[in-house]
C-alpha positions in Angstrom: 80.4 65.3 191.4 82.9 68.0 190.3 84.9 67.9 186.9 88.0 69.5 186.2 88.4 72.3 183.7 91.3 70.7 182.6 89.7 68.0 181.0 86.9 69.7 179.1 89.3 72.3 177.6 91.5 69.1 176.5 88.4 67.3 174.8 87.5 70.4 172.8 91.5 70.8 171.9 91.2 67.4 170.5 87.9 67.4 169.2 86.6 64.4 170.9 83.6 63.0 169.6 81.4 63.7 173.1 81.6 67.5 172.0 80.5 69.7 169.4 81.5 73.0 168.4 78.5 75.5 168.3 80.0 78.8 167.8 83.5 79.8 165.8 83.6 83.4 165.6 87.0 84.8 164.1 87.9 88.5 163.7 90.9 90.5 162.6 90.7 94.4 163.3 93.4 95.9 161.0 93.6 99.2 163.4 94.5 97.4 166.4 96.7 94.7 164.7 94.5 92.1 166.8 92.8 88.7 165.9 90.2 87.8 168.0 88.4 84.4 168.2 85.7 83.0 170.0 84.6 79.5 170.1 82.0 77.5 172.1 81.8 73.8 172.5 78.8 72.0 173.7 79.2 68.3 175.4 77.1 65.7 175.7 76.6 66.1 179.4 75.1 69.8 179.0 78.3 71.7 179.7 79.2 74.3 177.7 83.0 75.6 177.0 83.8 79.0 175.6 87.4 80.0 174.8 88.2 83.8 174.0 91.6 84.5 172.5 93.4 87.9 171.4 96.6 87.7 169.4 98.6 90.3 168.4 99.5 90.3 164.8 101.9 92.9 165.0 106.1 91.8 165.2 106.7 90.2 168.3 109.9 90.8 170.4 111.1 88.5 172.9 110.1 85.1 173.2 109.4 83.6 169.7 108.7 80.3 170.4 105.9 81.3 172.9 104.6 84.6 171.7 102.0 86.3 173.9 98.4 85.3 173.6 95.6 86.1 175.7 93.2 82.9 176.2 90.2 83.0 178.5 88.3 79.7 179.3 84.9 79.8 180.9 82.2 77.2 181.6 78.9 78.4 180.6 75.5 77.2 180.9 73.0 75.7 183.4 75.9 72.9 184.5 78.8 75.3 185.0 78.7 74.6 188.7 79.8 70.9 188.4 83.2 71.9 187.0 86.0 73.2 188.7 87.2 75.9 188.1 85.0 77.4 185.9 87.0 80.1 184.8 90.7 79.8 183.8 93.0 82.7 181.8 96.3 81.9 180.4 99.0 84.4 178.5 100.2 82.2 176.4 99.8 78.6 174.7 102.8 77.1 176.4 101.3 78.2 179.5 97.9 76.8 178.9 99.7 73.5 177.5 102.1 73.5 180.7 98.9 73.7 183.1 96.9 71.1 181.0 100.0 68.8 181.4 100.0 69.1 185.3 96.5 68.8 185.6 95.3 65.7 183.7 99.2 63.6 185.1 
């Protein structure tokens, strides 16, 4: 049975009771003005989900309501093939929210 990636992302973001965060690594690089964060969750069904984010700390020009932020979601572990898609990239939180809204509607 194939499960939608959007379902796992939504549960991870909402800190759902069926998943535990097993890694939360935060790194700020002063020279490149980038914040990197890597988080990983494990779900009761054995699925592991990783989110890598890169946020520029420099002053943004352009759309201030939804600044650029690189977000990459990847399903890892032995059961990864039961989730579709196994990998999804976003360039902002607004794009991620919209995709989740459309997928979970």
